[in-house]
C-alpha angles and dihedrals in degrees: 000000000000089000093055090046091055092048092050092047091050091048092050090049090054092044091057091062122080105200124120099265108050095033126010121177115192118196126187106210124186130191105251090206091058092045092055095034096233133129124250090248094053118126125241089254092057092046091050091049093051092045092054091048094049092042091054091047098048100033107134091228092058104030122065096193111123089229095050094099095050092044090050091053091050092050092050093048092048092050092047089059099041095044091057112074095208095047092046092050090048091050094049090051102040105020092238141051121246106204093175086244131085111279116262117267093013117166109215128188129178141163116246119186093334093314124109118225129187128179142161117253115211095194098273122131114275100016128265132002130124111347117095102165124143109264092208087075095048114133117208129194095258091043091050092053100036100039115012099045097046092045092047088077087076104013134052120226130199116200129194115213110209137156147189122282088021109130094181088058090063093061092044093050093053089057091042095054092049093054102032094088093052091052090048090052088056090056100261119136116232130207146156128226118203108214096199097072106012097073094142090054091050090056091051091049092047093232121142102165135041152257090045136151122214132179127215123202127157090350093303124122120227124189129219109225114260090219096052122104111246108235135125094266093054092042091053091045090052091048092049091051091057092062118083117238096227099079095067119055122211107235128196140150092291100054108021093099090053091047096050093043094054097092089124085098087068095244131115118232128248117194125187120200110200143162090227120098092225133029117271123248091254091055092045093051094044092047092051092048095052099031091119094054101035140032110225129208136182128208120187120204085224089068126068099281102133095116092050092048092048092049097049098032095243119159102151142028106311142156118223128189121204134188128180094322108076092187097060129044118217100208139010142186125208122222092263091057098048097117128133097255094043092051092047090050093053092048094049091049092054103030093124132055121240088260108016129182117261094238104153145007089260091059091047092051093048098045099034107030125187113267112177094182115082090208094061098030120148117215127207127207111214123189113202113215142157130237118265140062094285091080098036093100091051091054092045095055090042091056091045090057090047092056094072112039093164093119096041124089115267117273097027111144128191129213140148135220135218107224091208091057103040098040097151092048094049091045093052093047091047103236118185127178102211101153133044094210096052135044128200119257122195125202104209134193116189109213093174136001092273103021126073141167119221145160136190123259106247110249095014123233118315121218103231106009102092096161095051090047092051094047096049093046092048091049091049096049091046089054090050092050090050091047091241091124128032136208100248105185127074129198140179107222133193131225114296120250115253104228091189095054117112116262117261089247090057092050091049092051090049092050093050090047093051092048093050090046092053092046092050092048092053092046093050091047091051092048094047093048102045120002096041091054091053093047093050091049092052095047091049093051091048099043102042097067092056094044092235093143091073091051091050089050092052090049092050091049092050092049091049092054091048091052092051090051092049091050093052092047091050090051092051091048093052092048092052092049092050092048095053092040093054092046091052092052097042121100118260112259094009115137116249094231097045113130116242118267122244113254089226139347114247117211114208127198113231109232138140090286102044091040088079094057100035102040120000099046100021113155122236114285096024118130120188116202103205117197114204109223140162129215095263097054102027100115099038094050095048093047094049094045091050090050091052098052103025094109093050104041096045090069098043113095114222097014115129131190116217140157136218126204100223092188089059100036101029093139090064092055092044092052090051100046098037089075093065115354107039128226119323131189114259094236092056095057099044105114096026119120130219120204103206126195101189096183098051093039102237140103137197124219126224104197102201096197095049093045093048091049091055091045090049092053093049092047093043095241107170102211131007120161134171089253090059092061097047103264101099133081098239118113096188117129097195126117094036093164092066096043113122115225116240093235088062090055088087096038092116092047098092091055090051091048090055090052089047091052095049092045099247096115115102113265123211113203122215131195094211138000120247121251130219121263105253091218120110109267091220137356115242116220118205130199112230109230137139090286102044090040088079094058100033100042120358098047100020111155123236113287096022117130121188117203104205118196115203107223139163128218093262099053102027100113097041095049095047092048095048094046091050091051092050097052104024094107090054106039095045090069097041112097114221097013115131131191117217140153137217126210100224093188089061101036101029092139090064091056093044092052090050097050093038093238125149114253113270096014097099118074107228092214091061095059099040108112094028120122130218119202102207125196100189094182097053094037102237140105136197122216125223104198101201096198095050093045093048091049091055092044089049093056093046092049094039099240111168103214132005119165134170088254091058091061097044103264100099132085098239117114095188116126096194125114093038091162093069096040110120113226115242096240090064090057087087097037093115092048098092091055090051091048090056090052090048091051096050092045099248095115116103111264122211113203122215130195095211136359119248124251128226123263106176111210 
């Protein structure tokens, strides 16, 4: 003991000295004016502006420079000194700031009892001990109020409160450092608050003990439960609870059209398809950040989304972006690309509609930037409208023209304006609504921020004439780009109104609330620090002589016991009420532990979309009962199977009833059964049932014919055949007394379901589940008429090709069938290709307008059988001349004679020379070769200026 005493005394003796050897304190001091790049005479406003600019530039989340963290710390420290008047005055006078605490990030070393010690001081009182958090993430009081709170309007932050001499903080910080990067990747801001010298910040956060974790979102503080285990799952759950649930819409088959058509709020749509039940933290954070620019939706595969998936070709996790056109998405991200930066890039690339509303100065600056040089000027096309449904059609046609800007000069942007919102802008421009059928359109060039040149589009914007509007606007913009026309009018404009800005009354209420809150905080702090101490002292001095404190303690204890007793009695009362209430509502004779019945049994159709949920990615415990049906017996089989097993399947959790059309998807069944059973005829398997466990990779087979034969023998049925239950080819109606009813076809099914449930049914293992053939199951053939002409020709989307067969009434069916046979293998794999036909004897005027021929000059019989390949979007068509092609084909294949009469288009009724007659199916033998030429672009294209309209004779 004396030895240790001498060592301590010697150490204390050395610690009292301040020379270089026993105790050396090295401080790295930087000039805060040089760090922020401001003068000593700069105002607080200039200092704050430079600080914000440098903080954004050197923020570790946005700058990958290795020195960004250290530079950011220096910027924060410099601003902390210069933003405080007392500290700034002290620095100007003394060249340093004495905070009556050791300077932050001091490195101290001293000799203690002959031993040399060195440690890092993080700014706490008394040097090191305990805390080991990364100082690059440290949040100070000015940084919290100047950076964190303003950014919390769009970004969530999670802050760890730690301190010196806190050994629990060390364990928490280790977990925090491991999981901080994952939270940052999800878009959550991370920071650390040091409790030892950020007392003012602790009061604002409402934290009085540490370690603690708090969240900040939209200037609101959220607290991580003190009893919760700190791990990545709980941290993510805490972050997800901070976000409101209103900024992401749940989208399914019932409301997706409404969601995608809601672009009247001036925002594009982002829709995430996911296998999760709820959105991920990354999607929540991204949606909250860009909620002013985008409308976000979420569709879970566990919800009814089969129609959506089928329409947009979605079969896995995928992000789609939509603008005005709800039928076609403009951008997408696959599951492997769903990272924070990729999602942000897609959103920033599509943050405006094709023709957005001019709603603020920011939108105006982004879409119509200033271009002082006439050579590189950017022109903007602005449609002036009024609120209400009267001008909806004008805006709709305007946005449709803005979708395809291929024929417009580069850099042309489209937007529209509400006169009621931008009153000053419309007044300065001089907008007048003189006609109901036309609206004014201005072509604008911004020379400076407040000065622009503009002129009006001649003729204005018509309500229902999209083609004429597009042509006139294109011609006018081309003339401007070639300097043929000029923008003759000049105006000085003011700043645009922000239609999304809060109302002045809202701003006033917020200001009053902030002022009252600050006043109450100051008053409470003053009372707690001064008056309350005096009051407690007086009470103590008065009450102690009379020993009232013990009586007060006894009263409080008695009240606590009474409250506990009342709480227990309330719990027992609630339990008794629930017990009797449930008994009164329960069914008579029903077992107490019986699982709840399903309200109804949903029957799903197995197809390329539902195959993912029902088979390929089925969760554990899911069993899919698949009924094999054909088109003729679909309804009857499903209804009778549901009747047979309804009482069983409605109590089985995770069991689903579905059906498969084997005549339509025969390849799927062949892939499955070829592994063990071999190929079977389609008619023999209709009515069978497969019990599929997608997770455990096996299925069980219910052979309807074998089971019904056994059932027939046991029930002494004399004759039961497949024909008697509707699956044979016999049409005989005899022997009605021995006919087996179709509802008895599944009579043995409940017994087989019991065997399946207890595991005694035979299981057939599979190595992999079959997939659906991506080919089109059938090719739809459309008739071209005044109605379908809109979709197939006039308003055809990009990439659509319509193959139009010219027929007459006599040969319509034969020509369509033979043409479909000839090109089925090609067209079924071509996305966007449609097969249609036109009755030229009925709509001859349409063909005459297209080919620029005088009425009555073209013989109808000469064009019947020809095919037009029409690209309505790109305004051209290609002609397949059947007679020319067959003549070339005849020469190359050495046919002696082929004439129009031999294929049914001539007038001859002679039946002679049958040996040289060419069969009709060879009439389109050259067609596949021509389709290949059409696909690779080598077929001759005939351009048109406008498509003909129908005039039925």
